[in-house]
MARSETI-136118 format. One line per field, with one value per residue (C-alpha): x, y, z; residue number from 1. Coordinates in steps of 0.25 Angstrom, whole numbers, plus 2048, in hexadecimal, padded with zeros to 3 digits. Layout:
// residues N
X	c(X; ...)
Y	c(Y; ...)
Z	c(Z; ...)
pos	c(NUM; ...)
END
This chain:
// residues 119
X	c(A9B; AA3; AB1; ABE; AC6; AD3; AD1; ACF; AC0; AC3; ACA; ABE; AB5; ABE; ABD; AAE; AAD; AB7; AAF; AA3; AAA; AB0; AA2; A9C; A93; A99; A9D; AA4; A9D; A94; A92; A96; A91; A96; AA0; A95; A8B; A96; A9A; A8C; A8A; A97; A96; AA4; AA9; AA8; AB7; ABA; AB1; AB7; AC5; AC1; ABB; AC7; AD0; AC7; AC7; AD6; AD6; ACD; AC1; AB7; AB7; AB0; AA7; AA7; A9A; A94; A9B; AA4; AA3; AAA; AB5; AB6; AC2; ABD; ABC; ACA; AD0; AC9; ACC; ADB; ADC; AD4; ADC; AE9; AE4; AE0; AED; AF5; AED; AE4; AEB; AF8; AEF; AE7; AF4; AF9; AEC; AED; AFB; AF7; AEB; AF3; AEA; AF0; AEF; AE9; ADE; ADB; ADA; AD1; AC8; AC8; AC4; AB8; AB4; AB4; AAB)
Y	c(2AE; 2B3; 2B7; 2B4; 2C1; 2B8; 2B4; 2BC; 2BC; 2B7; 2AB; 2A8; 2A8; 29E; 295; 296; 292; 287; 282; 282; 279; 270; 26E; 26B; 277; 27C; 271; 270; 279; 280; 28F; 297; 2A5; 2B1; 2BA; 2C4; 2BA; 2B5; 2C3; 2C6; 2B9; 2BA; 2C9; 2CC; 2D5; 2CE; 2D0; 2C7; 2BC; 2BE; 2BC; 2AF; 2AA; 2AE; 2A6; 29A; 29B; 29B; 28F; 287; 286; 28F; 293; 29F; 29D; 2AB; 2B2; 2A6; 2A6; 29D; 28E; 283; 27D; 26E; 26C; 275; 26B; 265; 273; 278; 26B; 26C; 27B; 279; 26D; 274; 280; 277; 270; 27D; 285; 27D; 271; 278; 280; 273; 26B; 277; 277; 268; 269; 274; 26D; 25F; 258; 24C; 247; 23A; 242; 249; 23D; 237; 243; 242; 234; 237; 242; 23A; 22F)
Z	c(614; 61F; 61B; 623; 624; 624; 615; 608; 605; 5F6; 5FC; 605; 5F9; 5F2; 5FF; 5FE; 5F0; 5F2; 5FE; 5F5; 5EB; 5F6; 5FC; 5EE; 5EF; 5E2; 5D8; 5CA; 5C0; 5CB; 5C8; 5D4; 5D8; 5D0; 5D5; 5D8; 5DE; 5E8; 5EC; 5F0; 5F7; 5FF; 600; 5FA; 5EF; 5E1; 5DF; 5EB; 5E5; 5D7; 5DD; 5E4; 5D7; 5CF; 5D9; 5D8; 5C9; 5C9; 5D3; 5C9; 5D3; 5CB; 5BC; 5B5; 5A9; 5A4; 5A5; 5AC; 5B9; 5C2; 5C4; 5CC; 5C5; 5C1; 5CB; 5D5; 5E1; 5DE; 5DD; 5EA; 5F2; 5EE; 5F1; 5FE; 602; 600; 608; 613; 614; 613; 61D; 626; 629; 62F; 638; 63C; 63F; 647; 64F; 651; 657; 660; 665; 666; 65D; 657; 648; 64E; 656; 649; 641; 64C; 64B; 63C; 63C; 645; 63C; 630; 635)
pos	c(1; 2; 3; 4; 5; 6; 7; 8; 9; 10; 11; 12; 13; 14; 15; 16; 17; 18; 19; 20; 21; 22; 23; 24; 25; 26; 27; 28; 29; 30; 31; 32; 33; 34; 35; 36; 37; 38; 39; 40; 41; 42; 43; 44; 45; 46; 47; 48; 49; 50; 51; 52; 53; 54; 55; 56; 57; 58; 59; 60; 61; 62; 63; 64; 65; 66; 67; 68; 69; 70; 71; 72; 73; 74; 75; 76; 77; 78; 79; 80; 81; 82; 83; 84; 85; 86; 87; 88; 89; 90; 91; 92; 93; 94; 95; 96; 97; 98; 99; 100; 101; 102; 103; 104; 105; 106; 107; 108; 109; 110; 111; 112; 113; 114; 115; 116; 117; 118; 119)
END
């Protein structure tokens, strides 16, 4: 995985796990790689992965079965969708609209493009 220097690595690992949940690669009850396995796979410090897992557990995306490992929670997809939607609306949309305005793209033009893409 190529990491972005503008965002903490543990947050990028959280994003990776959330993306796997949204794509359906990992579903409710699936066991995910151990902290050590994930650290080796991503070539990062295990403490960084542990921090990601702890935050995801606090958010209700994963849970720990002591001595067995980490698993995807029952409501993980709902939690991830809500969190991702909030982040998208808060961070990405304002920049998107700013760029539209600078380029003179109208909502109608955007709507037409959206209609073409969804057919």
